[in-house]
C-alpha positions as CSV (number, residue, x, y, z in Angstrom):
1,X,-30.9,7.0,5.4
2,X,-31.9,9.3,2.5
3,X,-29.4,12.0,3.6
4,X,-27.1,13.9,1.3
5,X,-23.4,13.0,1.7
6,X,-20.3,14.6,0.4
7,X,-17.0,12.8,0.0
8,X,-13.8,14.8,-0.5
9,X,-11.3,12.7,-2.4
10,X,-11.6,9.7,-4.7
11,X,-8.8,7.5,-3.4
12,X,-9.6,3.9,-2.4
13,X,-10.9,5.0,1.0
14,X,-13.0,7.9,-0.4
15,X,-14.5,5.6,-3.0
16,X,-15.2,2.9,-0.4
17,X,-16.8,5.4,1.9
18,X,-18.9,6.7,-1.0
19,X,-20.1,3.2,-1.9
20,X,-21.0,2.4,1.7
21,X,-23.0,5.6,2.0
22,X,-24.8,4.9,-1.3
23,X,-25.5,1.3,-0.2
24,X,-27.1,2.8,2.9
25,X,-29.4,5.0,0.8
26,X,-27.5,8.3,0.9
27,X,-27.3,10.7,-2.1
28,X,-23.6,10.8,-2.6
29,X,-21.4,13.4,-4.3
30,X,-17.6,12.9,-4.5
31,X,-15.3,15.8,-5.2
32,X,-11.9,15.0,-6.7
33,X,-9.5,17.9,-7.1
34,X,-7.4,16.1,-9.8
35,X,-8.6,15.5,-13.3
36,X,-8.3,11.7,-12.8
37,X,-9.9,9.7,-10.0
38,X,-8.1,7.1,-7.9
39,X,-5.5,8.8,-5.6
40,X,-2.9,6.0,-5.4
41,X,-4.8,3.9,-8.0
42,X,-3.9,5.7,-11.2
43,X,-2.3,4.6,-14.4
44,X,-0.8,6.9,-17.1
45,X,1.7,7.1,-19.9
46,X,4.6,8.5,-18.0
47,X,7.4,7.7,-20.5
48,X,6.8,6.9,-24.2
49,X,3.7,6.4,-26.3
50,X,2.3,2.9,-25.9
51,X,3.8,2.4,-22.4
52,X,1.3,2.3,-19.5
53,X,2.6,2.9,-16.0
54,X,1.1,2.8,-12.5
55,X,1.6,6.3,-11.0
56,X,1.7,5.1,-7.4
57,X,0.5,1.6,-6.4
58,X,1.1,-1.4,-8.7
59,X,0.7,-4.7,-6.8
60,X,-2.4,-5.2,-4.7
61,X,-2.4,-8.0,-2.1
62,X,-4.5,-6.0,0.4
63,X,-7.1,-5.1,-2.3
64,X,-7.5,-8.7,-3.2
65,X,-8.0,-9.6,0.5
66,X,-10.1,-6.6,1.4
67,X,-13.3,-7.5,3.3
68,X,-14.6,-4.2,1.9
69,X,-13.9,-4.7,-1.8
70,X,-15.1,-8.3,-1.8
71,X,-18.6,-6.9,-1.1
72,X,-18.7,-5.1,-4.4
73,X,-19.2,-6.6,-7.9
74,X,-16.0,-5.1,-9.3
75,X,-15.5,-7.9,-11.8
76,X,-18.7,-6.8,-13.5
77,X,-17.3,-3.3,-13.8
78,X,-14.1,-4.3,-15.5
79,X,-11.7,-5.3,-12.7
80,X,-9.8,-8.5,-13.5
81,X,-6.9,-9.7,-11.4
82,X,-3.7,-11.2,-12.9
83,X,-1.9,-13.6,-10.5
84,X,1.8,-13.9,-11.3
85,X,3.1,-17.4,-10.7
86,X,4.9,-16.2,-7.5
87,X,4.2,-13.2,-5.3
88,X,7.8,-12.3,-4.5
89,X,11.4,-13.0,-5.3
90,X,14.5,-11.9,-3.3
91,X,17.8,-12.2,-5.2
92,X,21.3,-12.5,-3.7
93,X,24.7,-11.6,-5.0
94,X,25.6,-15.2,-5.8
95,X,23.0,-15.2,-8.5
96,X,20.4,-17.2,-6.6
97,X,17.1,-16.0,-5.3
98,X,14.6,-17.2,-2.7
99,X,11.0,-17.1,-3.9
100,X,8.0,-16.5,-1.7
101,X,5.5,-18.9,-3.3
102,X,1.8,-19.1,-2.9
103,X,2.5,-22.6,-1.6
104,X,3.7,-22.7,1.9
105,X,5.4,-26.1,1.2
106,X,7.2,-24.8,-1.8
107,X,8.5,-21.7,0.1
108,X,9.7,-23.8,3.1
109,X,11.5,-26.2,0.7
110,X,13.8,-23.4,-0.4
111,X,14.8,-22.3,3.2
112,X,16.7,-25.4,4.3
113,X,16.8,-25.8,8.1
114,X,14.7,-22.6,8.4
115,X,11.8,-24.1,6.4
116,X,10.2,-25.5,9.5
117,X,10.5,-22.2,11.4
118,X,8.9,-20.4,8.4
119,X,6.1,-23.0,8.5
120,X,5.5,-22.5,12.3
121,X,5.3,-18.8,11.8
122,X,3.0,-18.6,8.7
123,X,0.9,-21.8,8.7
124,X,-1.4,-20.6,11.5
125,X,-1.8,-17.2,9.9
126,X,-2.5,-18.6,6.5
127,X,-4.9,-21.2,7.8
128,X,-6.9,-18.6,9.7
129,X,-6.4,-15.5,7.5
130,X,-10.1,-15.3,6.4
131,X,-11.0,-14.6,10.0
132,X,-7.8,-12.8,11.2
133,X,-8.0,-10.2,8.5
134,X,-11.3,-8.9,9.9
135,X,-9.4,-7.8,13.0
136,X,-6.1,-6.9,11.4
137,X,-7.8,-4.5,9.0
138,X,-10.0,-2.9,11.6
139,X,-9.6,-0.1,14.3
140,X,-8.5,-1.0,17.8
141,X,-11.3,-2.5,19.9
142,X,-12.6,-5.9,21.0
143,X,-11.5,-8.3,18.3
144,X,-13.9,-10.7,16.6
145,X,-11.4,-13.6,17.1
146,X,-9.6,-12.7,20.3
147,X,-7.5,-15.8,20.6
148,X,-6.3,-15.6,17.0
149,X,-5.6,-11.9,17.4
150,X,-3.7,-12.5,20.6
151,X,-1.5,-15.1,19.0
152,X,-0.8,-12.8,16.1
153,X,-0.2,-9.8,18.3
154,X,2.5,-11.5,20.4
155,X,4.6,-11.8,17.3
156,X,3.4,-8.7,15.4
157,X,4.3,-6.3,18.2
158,X,8.0,-7.3,18.0
159,X,10.7,-5.5,16.1
160,X,11.2,-7.3,12.8
161,X,14.9,-7.8,13.2
162,X,14.6,-9.3,16.6
163,X,11.9,-11.7,15.4
164,X,13.9,-12.7,12.3
165,X,17.1,-13.3,14.2
166,X,15.4,-15.3,16.9
167,X,13.5,-17.6,14.5
168,X,15.8,-18.0,11.5
169,X,19.4,-19.1,11.4
170,X,20.2,-18.7,7.7
171,X,20.6,-15.5,5.6
172,X,17.9,-16.5,3.1
173,X,14.9,-16.7,5.5
174,X,16.1,-13.6,7.4
175,X,16.4,-11.6,4.2
176,X,13.1,-12.7,2.9
177,X,11.3,-11.7,6.1
178,X,13.3,-8.4,6.3
179,X,12.1,-7.4,2.9
180,X,8.5,-8.1,3.8
181,X,8.8,-6.0,7.0
182,X,10.5,-3.1,5.3
183,X,7.2,-2.3,3.6
184,X,6.3,-0.7,7.0
185,X,8.7,2.2,6.3
186,X,9.9,1.6,9.9
187,X,13.4,0.7,11.1
188,X,13.5,-3.0,11.4
189,X,14.6,-2.5,15.0
190,X,11.3,-0.6,15.8
191,X,8.0,-2.0,17.1
192,X,5.7,-3.2,15.4
193,X,7.6,-3.6,12.2
194,X,7.2,-7.4,12.4
195,X,3.4,-7.0,11.9
196,X,3.9,-5.9,8.3
197,X,6.0,-8.9,7.4
198,X,3.4,-11.3,9.0
199,X,0.5,-9.7,7.1
200,X,2.3,-9.6,3.7
201,X,3.5,-13.1,4.1
202,X,0.1,-14.4,5.1
203,X,-1.4,-12.6,2.0
204,X,1.2,-14.2,-0.2
205,X,0.3,-17.7,1.0
206,X,-3.5,-17.1,0.7
207,X,-4.6,-14.5,-1.9
208,X,-1.3,-13.9,-3.6
209,X,0.1,-10.5,-4.7
210,X,-2.0,-9.8,-7.9
211,X,-2.0,-6.9,-10.3
212,X,-5.1,-5.4,-12.0
213,X,-5.2,-6.1,-15.8
214,X,-4.8,-2.8,-17.5
215,X,-3.2,-1.0,-14.6
216,X,-4.2,0.2,-11.1
217,X,-6.5,2.7,-12.7
218,X,-8.8,-0.2,-13.5
219,X,-9.5,-0.7,-9.8
220,X,-10.4,2.9,-9.4
221,X,-12.6,2.7,-12.5
222,X,-14.4,-0.4,-11.2
223,X,-15.1,1.3,-7.9
224,X,-16.4,4.4,-9.6
225,X,-18.6,2.5,-12.0
226,X,-20.2,0.6,-9.1
227,X,-20.8,3.9,-7.2
228,X,-22.4,5.2,-10.4
229,X,-24.7,2.1,-10.5
230,X,-25.8,3.0,-7.0
231,X,-26.6,6.5,-8.0
232,X,-23.5,8.3,-6.7
233,X,-21.8,11.1,-8.6
234,X,-18.1,12.0,-9.0
235,X,-16.9,15.4,-10.1
236,X,-13.3,15.6,-11.2
237,X,-11.3,18.9,-11.4
238,X,-13.5,19.9,-8.4
239,X,-11.3,21.1,-5.5
240,X,-12.9,21.9,-2.2
241,X,-11.7,24.9,-0.2
242,X,-13.7,24.4,3.0
243,X,-15.9,21.8,4.6
244,X,-19.3,21.8,2.7
245,X,-22.6,22.3,4.4
246,X,-23.9,18.8,4.2
247,X,-25.4,16.4,6.8
248,X,-22.5,13.9,6.2
249,X,-19.0,14.8,5.1
250,X,-16.4,12.1,4.6
251,X,-12.8,13.5,4.2
252,X,-10.3,11.3,2.3
253,X,-7.5,13.7,3.2
254,X,-4.7,13.7,5.7
255,X,-4.6,15.7,9.0
256,X,-3.0,18.7,7.3
257,X,-5.7,18.7,4.6
258,X,-8.4,18.4,7.2
259,X,-7.1,21.4,9.1
260,X,-7.1,23.5,5.9
261,X,-10.7,22.5,5.1
262,X,-11.9,23.3,8.7
263,X,-10.7,26.9,8.5
264,X,-10.3,27.3,12.2
265,X,-13.6,25.6,13.2
266,X,-11.9,22.9,15.3
267,X,-11.4,23.3,19.0
268,X,-7.8,24.1,20.0
269,X,-7.2,20.7,21.6
270,X,-8.2,18.8,18.4
271,X,-6.3,21.2,16.2
272,X,-3.1,20.6,18.2
273,X,-3.6,16.9,18.1
274,X,-3.8,17.0,14.3
275,X,-0.7,19.2,14.2
276,X,1.2,16.7,16.3
277,X,0.5,13.9,13.8
278,X,3.8,12.4,12.6
279,X,4.6,11.4,9.0
280,X,7.0,8.7,8.1
281,X,9.7,8.4,5.5
282,X,9.0,9.4,1.9
283,X,9.4,7.4,-1.3
284,X,11.5,8.0,-4.4
285,X,9.6,6.3,-7.2
286,X,10.7,5.5,-10.8
287,X,9.2,4.1,-14.0
288,X,11.0,2.8,-17.1
289,X,10.2,2.1,-20.7
290,X,12.5,-0.9,-21.6
291,X,13.6,-2.4,-24.8
292,X,13.3,-5.9,-23.3
293,X,12.7,-7.9,-20.1
294,X,14.9,-7.2,-17.1
295,X,17.9,-9.6,-17.4
296,X,17.9,-11.0,-13.9
297,X,20.8,-13.3,-13.1
298,X,18.3,-15.5,-11.3
299,X,15.5,-16.6,-13.7
300,X,13.2,-17.0,-10.7
301,X,12.8,-13.3,-10.5
302,X,10.8,-13.4,-13.8
303,X,8.1,-15.4,-12.1
304,X,7.4,-12.9,-9.4
305,X,4.9,-10.0,-9.0
306,X,7.5,-8.1,-6.9
307,X,11.2,-8.3,-6.6
308,X,13.0,-7.1,-3.4
309,X,16.5,-5.8,-4.0
310,X,18.4,-5.4,-0.8
311,X,20.7,-8.4,-0.2
312,X,20.9,-9.7,3.4
313,X,18.9,-8.5,6.4
314,X,21.8,-6.4,7.7
315,X,21.9,-4.4,4.5
316,X,18.1,-3.8,4.4
317,X,18.1,-2.9,8.1
318,X,20.9,-0.3,7.6
319,X,19.0,1.4,4.8
320,X,15.6,1.5,6.6
321,X,17.2,2.8,9.9
322,X,19.4,5.6,8.5
323,X,19.1,5.6,4.7
324,X,22.8,4.8,4.4
325,X,24.5,2.3,2.1
326,X,22.7,0.7,-0.8
327,X,18.9,1.5,-1.0
328,X,16.4,-1.3,-0.4
329,X,14.4,-1.2,-3.7
330,X,10.9,-2.7,-4.3
331,X,10.4,-3.4,-8.0
332,X,7.6,-4.8,-10.3
333,X,7.6,-5.5,-14.0
334,X,3.9,-5.6,-14.8
335,X,4.4,-6.1,-18.6
336,X,5.7,-9.6,-17.9
337,X,2.2,-10.6,-16.9
338,X,0.1,-8.0,-18.7
339,X,1.6,-7.5,-22.2
340,X,-0.8,-4.7,-23.0
341,X,1.2,-2.4,-20.7
342,X,3.9,-2.0,-23.5
343,X,4.4,-2.3,-27.2
344,X,5.2,-5.8,-28.5
345,X,8.6,-6.9,-27.3
346,X,8.9,-3.9,-25.0
347,X,8.4,-3.8,-21.2
348,X,7.6,-1.5,-18.3
349,X,9.2,-1.5,-14.9
350,X,8.2,0.3,-11.7
351,X,10.3,0.7,-8.5
352,X,10.8,2.8,-5.4
353,X,12.9,3.1,-2.3
354,X,12.4,4.8,1.0
355,X,14.0,8.1,1.8
356,X,13.8,10.7,4.6
357,X,10.5,12.6,4.6
358,X,10.7,15.5,2.2
359,X,14.2,14.5,0.9
360,X,15.4,16.2,-2.2
361,X,18.1,13.6,-2.9
362,X,18.2,12.2,-6.5
363,X,17.9,8.5,-6.0
364,X,17.7,7.6,-9.7
365,X,21.3,6.5,-10.0
366,X,21.4,4.4,-6.8
367,X,18.1,2.7,-7.6
368,X,19.3,1.8,-11.1
369,X,22.7,0.6,-9.7
370,X,20.8,-1.6,-7.3
371,X,18.9,-3.2,-10.2
372,X,22.1,-3.5,-12.2
373,X,23.6,-5.4,-9.3
374,X,21.2,-8.2,-9.7
375,X,20.4,-7.8,-13.4
376,X,23.6,-6.8,-15.3
377,X,22.6,-5.1,-18.5
378,X,19.5,-3.4,-17.2
379,X,20.7,0.1,-17.9
380,X,21.3,-0.8,-21.6
381,X,17.6,-1.6,-22.0
382,X,16.3,1.8,-20.8
383,X,14.5,3.7,-23.5
384,X,13.0,6.3,-21.2
385,X,12.7,6.9,-17.4
386,X,10.4,8.9,-15.2
387,X,11.1,9.8,-11.6
388,X,8.9,11.1,-8.7
389,X,10.8,12.4,-5.7
390,X,8.9,13.1,-2.4
391,X,8.0,16.7,-3.5
392,X,6.6,15.5,-6.8
393,X,4.6,12.8,-5.1
394,X,3.1,15.3,-2.8
395,X,2.2,17.6,-5.8
396,X,0.6,14.6,-7.4
397,X,-1.4,13.8,-4.3
398,X,-1.4,16.3,-1.4
399,X,-2.1,13.4,1.0
400,X,1.4,12.1,0.4
401,X,3.0,14.6,2.8
402,X,6.8,14.7,2.2
403,X,6.4,11.6,0.0
404,X,4.9,9.5,2.8
405,X,2.7,7.0,0.8
406,X,1.4,5.4,4.0
407,X,-0.6,8.4,5.3
408,X,1.6,8.8,8.4
409,X,4.1,6.8,10.5
410,X,2.9,3.4,11.5
411,X,4.8,3.2,14.7
412,X,3.3,1.5,17.8
413,X,1.2,4.5,18.8
414,X,0.0,5.6,15.4
415,X,-0.7,2.1,14.0
416,X,-4.2,2.0,15.4
417,X,-4.7,5.3,17.3
418,X,-4.5,7.5,14.2
419,X,-4.7,10.5,13.7
420,X,-6.1,11.1,17.2
421,X,-7.9,9.2,19.9
422,X,-11.2,10.1,18.1
423,X,-10.2,7.9,15.1
424,X,-12.6,8.7,12.3
425,X,-14.7,11.3,14.2
426,X,-14.1,15.0,14.4
427,X,-15.6,17.5,16.8
428,X,-17.8,18.8,14.0
429,X,-21.2,17.2,13.7
430,X,-21.4,14.9,10.6
431,X,-17.7,15.4,9.6
432,X,-15.5,12.3,9.5
433,X,-12.0,11.5,8.4
434,X,-11.6,8.4,6.2
435,X,-8.1,8.6,4.7
436,X,-5.1,6.3,5.2
437,X,-4.3,8.5,8.3
438,X,-7.1,6.5,10.1
439,X,-7.1,2.8,11.0
440,X,-6.0,0.4,9.6
441,X,-3.6,2.8,7.8
442,X,-1.9,2.7,4.4
443,X,-2.5,0.3,1.6
444,X,-5.0,-0.1,-1.2
445,X,-7.9,-1.8,0.7
446,X,-10.7,0.8,1.3
447,X,-11.1,-0.3,4.9
448,X,-10.5,3.2,6.3
449,X,-13.5,4.5,4.3
450,X,-15.6,1.4,5.2
451,X,-15.0,1.7,8.9
452,X,-15.5,5.5,8.9
453,X,-19.0,5.0,7.5
454,X,-19.6,2.2,10.1
455,X,-18.5,4.6,12.8
456,X,-20.8,7.2,11.6
457,X,-23.8,4.9,11.3
458,X,-23.2,3.5,14.8
459,X,-23.6,7.1,16.1
460,X,-26.7,7.9,14.1
């Protein structure tokens, strides 16, 4: 190519777009408004000296499975994955827990009569995931594996609650699947919430749910180092007020950010389409410095990368539908598997719950009460806490509008056709959108940036 290219934003998608452009021979400059690169892949000392926390993302199954990231020599640039013994644990009020294991057999063995139904659901996905992911993590279009994708789609398009209640008879399998699907930020009664449970379950049974050694910032650092090796440049503390005059401009920003950069240059129809884009619920996120490991009533929780705190399906569904009752909490304790995250004998913990977009409710108490429910004595271990409500998340990263960490609602219309029917393209020559507000949507995988560059190259 040999053209100059500008990338606005250094999140996973912006860095992936920059790398793909550099690999194609472009001279690439990345502008990052913040003082630290990474977007959702940042680590910082949020509580006390010696404690390292992940500011946004912490556990990275999509990054480990990304067809984009696997093309890059990230290990050579300092990225090393830690694989906890189990991807996920889901405790119950009786002191037991069901564990989503890497092994399909070991998972099914815990589910009693529902084990066979779990196998029928996930065995085909896990066996074919290396091919299926190429379509799942891609924009809408003719799939590479049409029969596999059709089989996946028949289940994925369903509401999660309907699928769980039709397949599983017992509360343990239903709760385990409900927790997986709640990552969608959608009500469990909405389509296509089941898709998220299927993808995350397939990832658990194939690549696991790993964490980067040294924090999520190491993933951003490895991507940046590879970009530098290819000749690309990143400028931090470098906000961009309007679209630059360059042959290629990739925007790792949301629809609102793109409208601000365009300064009225878009046609009225495209402007209105961007303004109609819908954001989903926000997140209320917390980090703790702890005097010791979380005292789970079920020891199985100590083996897991992530712990889902929500009890039975009905309780999780009530929270995700109306944010009433006890919050569904997603928690990780990275220091169990990466001791360098905290001083000797101390620990870090990370958790969030979903809240209405832009909510100002203080969820610190309810989140800690939910942890205490399954780990009595947790509060007594807290040395310091740090909270980010939706407004604080948006201040940290303007792409997180109202605290929406998925880049927009992933309902049936916006799952693939986001943010408009144009996908990555804009009406301006050479200007493309490559953020999580484009397909395949939220998550740390870089595929939005990867496909944006592919879309641009297909038109050149």
